[in-house]
C-alpha positions in Angstrom: -36.9 -142.1 70.9 -35.8 -141.2 67.3 -32.4 -140.3 68.6 -31.9 -143.6 70.3 -33.1 -145.5 67.2 -30.6 -143.6 65.1 -27.8 -144.4 67.5 -28.7 -148.2 67.4 -28.9 -148.3 63.6 -25.5 -146.5 63.3 -23.9 -148.9 65.8 -25.1 -151.9 63.8 -23.9 -150.4 60.5 -20.6 -149.6 62.0 -20.0 -153.1 63.2 -20.7 -154.6 59.8 -17.2 -154.4 58.3 -15.7 -155.8 61.5 -18.1 -158.7 61.6 -17.2 -159.6 58.0 -13.5 -159.3 58.8 -14.0 -161.5 61.8 -15.2 -164.3 59.5 -11.9 -164.0 57.5 -9.6 -163.8 60.5 -10.0 -164.3 64.2 -8.0 -161.6 65.9 -7.9 -159.8 69.2 -7.2 -156.4 70.7 -6.2 -152.8 70.2 -5.3 -150.0 72.4 -7.8 -147.1 72.3 -6.7 -143.7 71.1 -7.1 -140.7 73.3 -9.4 -138.7 71.0 -10.6 -136.0 73.4 -8.3 -135.1 76.2 -10.0 -132.3 78.1 -7.4 -131.5 80.7 -7.7 -130.1 83.3 -11.5 -130.9 83.5 -12.0 -134.2 85.3 -15.2 -135.3 83.5 -13.6 -137.0 80.5 -11.3 -140.0 80.9 -10.1 -140.2 77.3 -6.7 -138.9 78.3 -3.1 -140.0 78.2 -1.4 -142.4 78.6 -3.8 -144.4 76.3 -2.6 -142.4 73.3 -2.0 -144.0 70.0 -2.5 -141.3 67.4 0.5 -141.7 65.1 -0.8 -142.4 61.6 2.8 -143.2 60.6 2.4 -146.7 62.0 0.9 -149.3 59.8 -0.5 -152.8 60.4 0.8 -156.3 60.5 2.7 -158.7 62.8 5.8 -159.0 60.6 6.4 -155.2 60.6 5.7 -154.8 64.3 7.9 -157.7 65.2 10.8 -155.6 63.7 9.8 -152.6 65.7 7.7 -151.2 62.9 10.9 -150.5 60.8 9.2 -151.4 57.5 9.2 -148.3 55.2 12.1 -149.5 53.0 11.2 -153.2 52.5 7.4 -153.6 52.9 7.0 -156.8 50.9 3.9 -158.5 52.3 0.2 -157.8 52.2 0.3 -155.0 54.7 2.6 -153.0 52.4 0.1 -150.2 51.6 -0.3 -149.3 55.2 3.5 -148.5 55.5 4.8 -147.7 52.0 2.5 -148.3 49.0 5.5 -148.7 46.7 6.1 -152.0 48.4 3.0 -153.4 46.7 5.2 -153.8 43.6 6.9 -156.7 45.5 3.7 -158.8 45.4 3.8 -161.5 42.7 0.7 -163.5 43.4 -3.0 -162.8 44.0 -3.3 -162.8 47.8 -5.7 -162.1 50.7 -4.4 -160.8 54.0 -5.7 -159.9 57.4 -4.3 -158.6 60.7 -5.4 -158.0 64.2 -4.1 -157.5 67.8 -5.0 -157.6 71.4 -3.9 -155.2 74.1 -3.6 -155.1 77.9 -2.5 -151.8 79.4 -2.0 -150.5 83.0 -1.1 -147.0 84.2 -0.7 -145.5 87.6 -0.6 -142.0 89.0 1.3 -141.4 92.2 1.1 -138.2 94.4 4.7 -137.0 94.5 4.3 -135.4 97.9 2.7 -138.3 99.7 3.9 -141.2 97.5 0.3 -142.6 97.6 -1.3 -144.2 94.6 -4.0 -141.8 93.4 -5.0 -143.3 90.0 -5.0 -146.9 88.9 -6.1 -147.3 85.2 -6.5 -150.7 83.5 -7.5 -151.5 79.9 -8.4 -154.6 78.0 -9.2 -154.3 74.2 -9.3 -156.1 70.9 -9.9 -155.4 67.2 -9.5 -156.6 63.7 -7.4 -153.8 62.1 -6.5 -154.7 58.6 -8.0 -156.8 55.7 -6.9 -156.6 52.1 -6.8 -158.3 48.7 -4.0 -157.6 46.2 -3.8 -158.3 42.4 -0.4 -158.4 40.7 0.0 -157.3 37.0 2.6 -156.8 34.4 2.6 -154.7 31.3 5.5 -154.1 29.0 8.4 -153.0 31.2 6.2 -152.1 34.2 5.1 -154.6 36.8 3.3 -154.1 40.1 0.2 -154.8 42.1 -3.1 -153.1 43.0 -4.7 -153.5 46.3 -8.1 -152.8 48.1 -7.9 -152.7 51.9 -9.7 -151.8 55.1 -7.6 -150.5 58.0 -8.6 -149.4 61.5 -6.1 -146.6 61.3 -7.0 -145.1 64.7 -8.6 -147.7 67.0 -10.8 -147.0 69.9 -12.5 -149.7 71.8 -12.1 -151.7 74.9 -13.0 -151.8 78.6 -11.3 -149.4 80.9 -11.6 -149.5 84.7 -10.2 -146.6 86.7 -9.9 -146.1 90.5 -9.1 -142.7 91.8 -8.2 -142.1 95.4 -9.7 -145.4 96.4 -13.3 -144.2 96.6 -14.0 -143.0 93.1 -14.6 -145.7 90.5 -14.9 -145.0 86.8 -15.9 -147.3 83.9 -15.3 -146.4 80.3 -16.4 -148.7 77.5 -15.7 -147.6 73.9 -16.5 -149.1 70.5 -15.4 -148.4 67.0 -12.5 -146.4 65.5 -11.4 -144.1 62.6 -11.2 -146.4 59.6 -9.9 -145.9 56.2 -10.8 -147.8 53.0 -8.0 -147.6 50.6 -7.4 -148.3 46.9 -3.7 -148.4 46.0 -1.1 -149.4 43.4 2.6 -150.0 43.5 4.8 -150.0 40.4 8.3 -151.1 39.6 9.4 -148.6 37.0 13.0 -149.7 36.7 15.4 -152.1 38.3 16.1 -149.6 41.1 12.9 -147.5 41.5 9.5 -148.4 42.8 6.6 -145.9 43.3 3.2 -146.3 44.9 0.1 -144.4 46.0 -3.2 -145.0 47.8 -6.4 -143.0 47.9 -8.0 -143.2 51.4 -11.6 -142.7 52.4 -11.8 -142.0 56.2 -15.1 -143.2 57.7 -16.8 -144.3 60.9 -16.1 -143.1 64.4 -16.6 -144.3 68.0 -19.1 -144.6 70.8 -18.2 -144.1 74.4 -20.1 -144.9 77.6 -18.8 -143.3 80.8 -20.0 -143.8 84.3 -18.5 -142.6 87.6 -19.6 -143.5 91.1 -18.2 -142.9 94.6 -18.3 -146.5 95.9 -18.1 -150.0 94.6 -21.9 -150.6 94.5 -22.8 -150.8 90.8 -26.3 -149.5 91.5 -25.2 -146.3 93.2 -24.4 -144.1 90.2 -24.2 -141.0 92.4 -21.9 -139.0 90.1 -22.8 -139.0 86.4 -23.2 -141.1 83.3 -22.1 -139.8 79.9 -22.5 -141.1 76.4 -21.1 -139.8 73.1 -21.1 -140.7 69.5 -18.5 -139.3 67.0 -18.4 -139.9 63.2 -15.7 -138.8 60.7 -15.7 -138.3 56.9 -12.7 -137.3 54.9 -10.2 -138.1 52.1 -6.4 -138.1 51.9 -3.6 -139.8 50.0 -0.5 -141.8 50.8 2.6 -141.7 48.6 5.7 -143.8 48.7 9.0 -144.5 46.9 11.7 -147.2 47.3 15.1 -146.8 45.7 17.6 -149.8 45.5 21.0 -148.5 44.4 22.6 -152.0 44.3 21.9 -154.5 41.5 21.0 -157.2 44.0 18.4 -155.1 45.9 20.1 -155.8 49.2 20.1 -152.1 50.1 16.9 -150.1 50.0 15.9 -146.6 50.9 12.2 -145.7 51.4 10.3 -142.4 51.5 6.7 -141.9 52.4 4.2 -139.1 52.8 0.6 -138.9 54.0 -1.3 -135.7 53.1 -3.2 -133.7 55.7 -6.9 -133.4 55.1 -10.0 -131.5 56.3 -12.6 -133.9 57.6 -16.2 -133.4 58.8 -17.3 -134.6 62.2 -20.6 -135.0 64.0 -20.7 -135.1 67.8 -23.5 -136.2 70.1 -23.2 -136.1 73.9 -25.7 -137.1 76.6 -25.1 -136.7 80.3 -27.0 -137.6 83.4 -26.0 -136.4 86.8 -27.1 -138.0 90.0 -27.6 -136.5 93.4 -29.3 -137.9 96.5 -31.3 -134.7 96.9 -32.7 -134.1 93.4 -34.2 -136.2 90.6 -31.7 -137.3 87.9 -31.6 -134.9 85.0 -30.7 -135.7 81.4 -28.8 -133.3 79.2 -28.3 -133.9 75.5 -26.7 -132.0 72.6 -25.9 -132.8 69.0 -23.9 -130.8 66.5 -22.9 -131.8 63.0 -20.5 -130.1 60.6 -17.5 -129.9 63.0 -14.4 -129.3 61.0 -11.3 -131.4 61.7 -7.9 -130.5 60.4 -6.0 -133.8 60.3 -2.2 -133.7 60.2 0.2 -135.0 57.5 3.1 -137.4 58.0 6.6 -137.8 56.4 8.9 -140.7 56.9 12.2 -142.1 55.7 13.8 -145.6 56.1 16.6 -147.8 55.1 16.8 -151.6 54.9 19.9 -153.7 54.4 19.7 -157.4 53.5 23.0 -158.5 55.0 22.7 -162.1 53.7 20.1 -164.5 52.4 18.8 -164.9 56.0 19.4 -161.6 57.8 17.8 -158.2 57.3 18.3 -155.0 59.3 16.0 -151.9 59.0 15.8 -148.4 60.4 13.0 -145.8 60.1 12.2 -142.2 61.1 8.7 -140.6 60.9 7.2 -137.3 61.9 3.5 -136.4 62.2 2.6 -132.8 62.3 0.1 -132.8 65.2 1.0 -129.1 66.0 -1.1 -128.2 63.0 -4.1 -130.3 63.9 -7.3 -128.6 65.1 -11.0 -129.0 65.4 -13.7 -126.3 65.0 -17.0 -126.5 66.7 -16.0 -128.7 69.6 -18.2 -128.6 72.7 -18.3 -130.0 76.2 -21.4 -131.0 78.1 -20.8 -130.0 81.7 -22.8 -130.7 84.8 -24.6 -127.3 84.7 -24.4 -126.2 81.1 -22.6 -126.7 77.7 -19.3 -125.1 76.7 -19.1 -124.5 73.0 -15.7 -123.3 71.7 -16.1 -120.5 69.1 -12.7 -121.0 67.6 -10.4 -123.9 66.6 -8.9 -125.8 69.4 -6.1 -128.4 69.4 -6.9 -131.9 68.2 -6.8 -134.5 69.8 -6.0 -132.5 72.9 -9.1 -130.2 73.1 -7.8 -128.4 76.2 -7.6 -124.8 74.9 -4.6 -124.1 77.2 -2.4 -126.8 75.6 -0.1 -126.5 72.6 0.6 -129.8 70.9 3.9 -131.2 69.7 4.7 -132.9 66.5 5.2 -136.6 67.2 8.3 -138.6 66.2 9.1 -142.2 65.9 12.5 -143.8 65.6 12.1 -147.5 64.8 14.7 -150.3 64.2 14.6 -154.1 63.8 16.2 -157.3 62.7 14.8 -160.3 60.9 16.6 -163.7 60.7 15.0 -166.5 58.6 15.5 -170.2 59.4 15.2 -172.5 56.4 13.7 -175.8 57.5 13.3 -177.7 54.3 10.3 -176.2 52.5 9.3 -174.2 55.6 10.6 -170.8 56.6 10.6 -169.7 60.2 11.6 -166.0 60.7 12.8 -164.7 64.0 12.4 -160.9 64.6 13.4 -158.3 67.3 13.0 -154.6 67.3 12.8 -151.3 69.3 11.1 -148.0 68.8 11.1 -144.6 70.6 7.8 -142.8 70.3 7.6 -139.0 71.1 4.0 -138.1 72.2 2.0 -135.1 71.2 1.2 -133.7 74.7 3.5 -131.8 76.9 4.3 -132.6 80.5 4.7 -130.5 83.6 8.0 -129.8 85.3 8.1 -131.1 88.9 8.7 -128.5 91.5 7.8 -125.6 89.2 4.6 -124.6 91.0 1.2 -124.8 89.2 1.0 -127.4 86.5 1.0 -125.8 83.1 2.3 -128.2 80.4 5.6 -126.3 80.3 7.8 -129.4 80.1 8.9 -131.4 77.0 6.7 -134.0 75.4 7.4 -137.5 76.9 9.0 -140.3 74.9 7.7 -143.8 75.3 10.0 -146.8 74.6 9.1 -150.2 73.3 10.8 -153.5 72.6 9.4 -156.0 70.2 9.8 -159.7 69.2 8.1 -161.8 66.6 8.1 -165.1 64.7 6.1 -166.8 62.0 5.9 -169.7 59.6 5.7 -169.7 55.8 4.6 -173.0 54.4 3.4 -173.2 50.8 0.7 -170.6 50.2 0.1 -169.6 53.8 2.1 -167.2 55.9 1.3 -166.8 59.6 3.0 -164.2 61.8 2.9 -163.1 65.4 4.5 -160.3 67.3 4.7 -159.0 70.8 5.2 -155.4 71.8 6.0 -154.1 75.3 5.8 -150.3 75.6 6.6 -148.2 78.7 6.5 -144.5 79.4 6.8 -142.1 82.4 5.8 -138.4 82.7 4.6 -135.8 85.2 1.2 -133.9 85.1 0.8 -133.1 88.7 1.1 -136.8 89.5 4.0 -139.0 88.6 2.6 -141.2 85.8 3.8 -144.6 84.7 2.3 -146.6 81.9 2.9 -150.1 80.5 1.2 -151.8 77.6 1.4 -155.3 76.2 0.2 -155.9 72.6 0.1 -159.2 70.6 -0.2 -158.8 66.8 -1.4 -161.6 64.5 -1.4 -161.7 60.7 -2.3 -164.3 58.1 -1.6 -164.1 54.3 -2.9 -166.6 51.7 -1.3 -166.5 48.3 -2.9 -168.2 45.4 -0.7 -170.6 43.4 -0.4 -170.4 39.7 -1.4 -166.8 39.4 
C-alpha cells in the first residue's frame, strides 16, 4: 500500500512541470527512447528501433526544419539546447516553448519465410522545451541569460506490438529524462561568442507492459510488468561561435557536453499468469544505481549566402561506448537477475558492446519578405548512426557482429514572424533498416512546433 501511494505521488509531482508548460503552449508528441534494451531476452519491449538517445540534438521547429544543422547560427530561443553561445544573439526579453508529436511504425520480417513476425506501432506526444531569456549589455560585452526546461530524452507514448499474429503486447510509458538549465551567452568581440549552461538532470519514466496470447483484453495469460525509474545528476554544456568575416555571414560553431555520473533508482513489479496456478506478484526496488552518462562534441558551419538564404552543416559525436550502469537488475518469471558489475547503457544486454553515435546534419533556409511579415522556408537532411550493432545475415547465430545501422531523415519546415510573435513548424521523416535475426524496417514521422514571444521596448 505504501509503495503504491509513493508511486502515485511521484507520478503527480512528475507531471507538474509538463502541466504548467501545457498552459503556455499546446504541443504534441515525442518518440520514446529505448532506455533498457535487454536483448536477447524477450520480456522487455524497450528495444530498437525506437531509439532516440543522442543528446547532441536540441529542441525547436526552426532547427529541425533545417535538419538540425544549428550549431553555428542558433539565434532563437532554443539556442541553449544547441550551442549556448547563440544566446548572445538575443536582443529582447522573450519567452519560448516547443513541442512535437510522433507516429512510428516498424516491422520485422523472417528472412527465410518472408513472413511478417513483428508489427510495432507507436503514437506519442510531449512538450519538450520552455524557456525565458534576459538580454543585457555591460561595457563592451553584451549577451543574454536564460532559464530553461528541456525534455532531453523523452519517453512516453502508446505502443502496440503484434508478434507472430497470436502474441499481443501493449506498452504505455510516461515521463522522460529532463534537464533544468541556467545559461549565459556572451559576445566578447566582433568575431567571438562564448556560452555555457549548468544542467540539472531530474525525473525519469514509468512503464506499464502487458502481454497476452490472443486479442481478448481480459485474458492476460502471459505477464504484466511495471517499472519506475528516476535520475539525478549534473553536467555542463559549453559552446563557441567564431565569425571571421566582418559581416558575420560565415560562422563556425563548436560545442561540448560533459559526461556525468548520475544516480538512479529502479522499481520493478511483475505478475505472471497461468491457467493452472494463481497469479503471483513479484516486486523489487533498488536505489543508488550508478549511471555513467556520455559526453558529446560537435562542430558546425553556417554561411549566410545573401539576405534571404542560409546554408548550414553540422557534425556531432556522442560517446555511448563509455556509457554504463552499475546495479542494474531484471525481474524474470522465476527470479531476479542482478548484475554485479557495470553493464552497457542504454543497452543493458551484457553481451553487447555499444558504438559511439554520429550525426551529420545539413539544411537550408530561405526567407520570404512579405511587407512586415517574414515567412521562412526550410529543408534539411541528417544521417544518424545508432549505438547498437547489427547482425550479419547468413553468418550463423546472431551475435551483434555487424556495423551499427545508420538511419536517414529528410526534413521540411516553415513559419511566420509577425511583430513580436514567431511561429514555426517542421516535419521530419526518418527511415532505417537493419538485421537482428529478422529484417527490420522502421519509419517515423515527427511534427515539431515552436512559439517565441519577444517583448517590445526592452
